[in-house]
C-alpha positions in Angstrom: 26.2 -15.2 -7.9 22.9 -13.9 -6.9 20.1 -16.4 -7.1 16.7 -14.9 -7.6 14.2 -15.2 -4.8 10.4 -15.2 -4.9 8.3 -12.4 -3.5 4.7 -13.2 -2.8 2.1 -10.4 -2.8 -1.5 -10.6 -1.7 -3.5 -8.0 -3.5 -7.2 -7.0 -3.6 -9.0 -8.9 -6.2 -10.0 -5.7 -8.0 -6.4 -4.4 -8.2 -5.1 -4.0 -11.8 -2.1 -1.7 -11.0 0.5 -3.7 -9.0 1.0 -6.6 -11.4 1.9 -4.5 -14.4 4.2 -2.4 -12.2 5.9 -5.5 -11.0 6.5 -6.7 -14.5 8.1 -3.3 -15.4 10.4 -3.5 -12.4 11.3 -7.2 -12.9 13.2 -6.5 -16.0 16.2 -5.3 -13.9 16.0 -8.0 -11.2 16.5 -11.7 -11.0 13.9 -11.9 -8.2 10.4 -12.8 -9.3 7.0 -11.6 -8.0 4.0 -13.9 -7.5 0.4 -12.9 -6.7 -2.6 -14.1 -4.8 -5.9 -12.3 -4.5 -8.2 -11.4 -1.6 -11.8 -10.6 -2.6 -12.1 -6.8 -2.3 -14.4 -4.7 -4.4 -16.2 -2.1 -2.2 -14.4 0.2 0.1 -16.4 1.6 3.0 -16.9 1.5 6.8 -20.0 -0.7 6.5 -19.9 -4.3 7.8 -20.1 -5.9 4.4 -17.0 -4.0 3.4 -15.1 -4.6 6.5 -15.7 -8.3 6.4 -13.7 -8.5 3.2 -10.5 -8.2 5.3 -11.4 -10.9 7.8 -8.2 -12.7 8.9 -9.3 -16.2 7.9 -9.6 -15.0 4.2 -6.3 -13.2 4.5 -4.6 -16.5 5.6 -6.2 -18.5 2.8 -4.7 -16.0 0.2 -1.3 -16.1 1.9 -1.2 -19.9 2.1 -1.8 -20.2 -1.7 1.4 -18.1 -2.2 3.2 -20.6 0.1 2.3 -23.4 -2.4 4.8 -21.5 -4.7 7.4 -21.5 -1.9 7.8 -17.8 -1.8 10.5 -16.3 0.3 8.4 -13.3 1.6 4.8 -12.3 1.8 3.5 -8.8 1.5 -0.1 -7.6 1.9 -0.5 -5.2 -1.0 -3.5 -3.3 0.3 -3.9 -0.1 2.4 -6.8 -1.3 4.5 -5.0 -0.8 7.8 -4.9 2.9 7.0 -8.6 3.1 7.9 -8.9 -0.1 10.0 -6.0 0.8 12.2 -2.3 0.1 11.9 -2.7 -2.7 14.6 -4.5 -4.7 12.0 -1.4 -4.9 9.9 0.7 -5.8 12.9 -1.7 -8.6 13.7 -1.6 -9.7 10.1 2.1 -10.0 10.0 2.3 -11.9 13.3 -0.6 -14.2 12.3 0.6 -15.0 8.7 4.2 -15.4 9.7 3.2 -17.8 12.6 0.9 -19.9 10.3 3.2 -20.0 7.3 6.7 -19.6 8.6 7.3 -17.0 5.9 8.6 -13.4 6.6 5.7 -11.1 6.2 5.1 -7.3 6.0 2.5 -4.9 4.5 2.3 -1.9 2.2 1.2 0.5 5.0 3.9 -0.7 7.4 6.5 -0.1 4.6 5.0 3.4 4.0 5.2 4.2 7.7 8.8 2.9 7.8 9.7 5.3 5.0 8.0 8.2 6.8 10.0 7.4 9.9 13.3 7.1 8.0 12.6 10.6 6.6 11.9 12.0 10.1 8.8 13.5 8.7 6.0 14.7 11.0 3.8 16.9 8.7 2.0 14.5 6.4 -0.3 14.9 3.4 -2.4 12.0 2.3 -4.1 11.6 -1.1 -6.8 8.9 -1.4 -9.5 7.9 -3.9 -11.9 7.1 -1.0 -15.2 8.5 0.3 -15.1 11.2 3.0 -15.8 8.8 5.9 -13.0 6.4 4.9 -10.6 9.3 4.1 -11.3 11.1 7.4 -10.8 7.8 9.3 -7.4 7.5 7.7 -6.5 11.1 8.9 -7.9 10.3 12.3 -5.7 7.2 12.6 -2.5 9.0 11.7 -3.4 11.6 14.2 -3.8 8.9 16.8 -0.3 7.6 15.8 1.0 11.0 17.1 1.2 13.0 13.9 -0.3 16.5 13.6 -3.5 16.0 11.7 -2.5 15.3 8.1 -3.5 17.5 5.2 -5.9 15.4 3.0 -7.4 15.3 -0.5 -9.8 12.6 -1.6 -11.6 11.7 -4.8 -14.8 10.3 -3.2 -15.0 6.8 -4.7 -16.2 3.6 -3.1 -15.7 1.0 -5.8 -12.1 -0.3 -6.0 -12.4 -1.2 -9.7 -12.8 2.4 -10.5 -9.7 3.7 -8.7 -7.3 2.7 -11.5 -9.4 4.8 -13.9 -8.5 8.0 -12.1 -6.1 9.7 -14.5 -2.5 10.5 -13.5 -3.4 14.2 -14.3 -6.1 14.3 -11.7 -3.9 12.5 -9.2 -1.1 15.0 -10.0 -3.5 17.9 -9.4 -4.5 16.4 -6.0 -0.8 16.2 -5.0 -0.1 19.7 -6.1 -3.0 20.9 -4.1 -1.9 19.3 -0.8 1.7 20.4 -1.4 0.6 24.0 -1.0 0.3 23.3 2.7 4.1 22.5 2.9 3.9 18.9 4.2 7.2 17.0 4.7 6.0 14.0 2.8 3.0 13.1 0.7 1.4 9.6 0.7 -0.6 8.2 -2.2 -2.8 5.8 -0.1 -4.3 3.2 -2.4 -2.5 0.5 -4.4 -5.0 0.6 -7.2 -4.1 4.2 -8.1 -1.7 4.7 -11.0 0.6 6.7 -8.8 4.1 5.3 -9.5 5.0 7.6 -12.3 3.2 10.5 -10.7 5.1 10.1 -7.5 8.4 10.0 -9.3 7.7 13.2 -11.3 5.9 15.2 -8.7 8.5 14.6 -5.9 10.8 16.7 -8.0 8.2 19.3 -9.0 6.8 20.0 -5.5 10.1 19.4 -3.7 8.6 16.9 -1.3 9.0 13.1 -1.2 5.9 11.5 -2.6 5.4 7.8 -1.5 3.2 5.7 -3.7 1.6 2.7 -2.0 2.0 0.3 -5.0 5.7 1.1 -5.2 6.0 0.7 -1.5 4.4 -2.8 -1.7 7.0 -4.0 -4.2 9.9 -2.3 -2.2 8.6 -4.0 0.9 9.0 -7.4 -0.7 12.5 -6.6 -2.0 13.6 -5.4 1.4 12.4 -8.5 3.1 14.2 -10.9 0.8 17.3 -8.8 1.0 17.4 -8.9 4.7 17.1 -12.7 4.6 20.1 -13.2 2.3 
């Protein structure tokens, strides 16, 4: 008999998307999802924005999840997409060492999915300002991908991202799909992209990977591998 396990997810404090999505998905699982929050409101390349992701604060949020004896920890933010993927690798090593709990991140899970598809031509949709968005494209190019096709909304306040309508997000995906990418990434866990990704994958004929969904799937994969 399967005994439910506990997935711990650290999310940006301004995120209002992942928790409702987790509740929807939990109806078909005995596993439970538990949340801790990291103070994140403004997204930019300025020092006051970057300091929000300081590792000491990340550890504090993760340790609070360990009080609930979770079986896995996932960072449910996409910050390494502009800070550099090595930040998530450092995060996993650091948090796992300090807590003894298997740890992964949203972006590492998205990249794992891209690798499993064998995809090289990426398109990336974000809600961010031009400088953050272009840094993301630069980072994926540095990872060895041809420069991704990109479409961004231009926002800097995380609270506002969940207000971007699925229709607008859908139009952004349709637009980048015209360049024939092999996979499309919705890069922000505070975008309401889960339903859009599911519907648009069929419409445009290209896998669309939503970061909020990837966050939850990362946790499920971790606890499954430990059973």
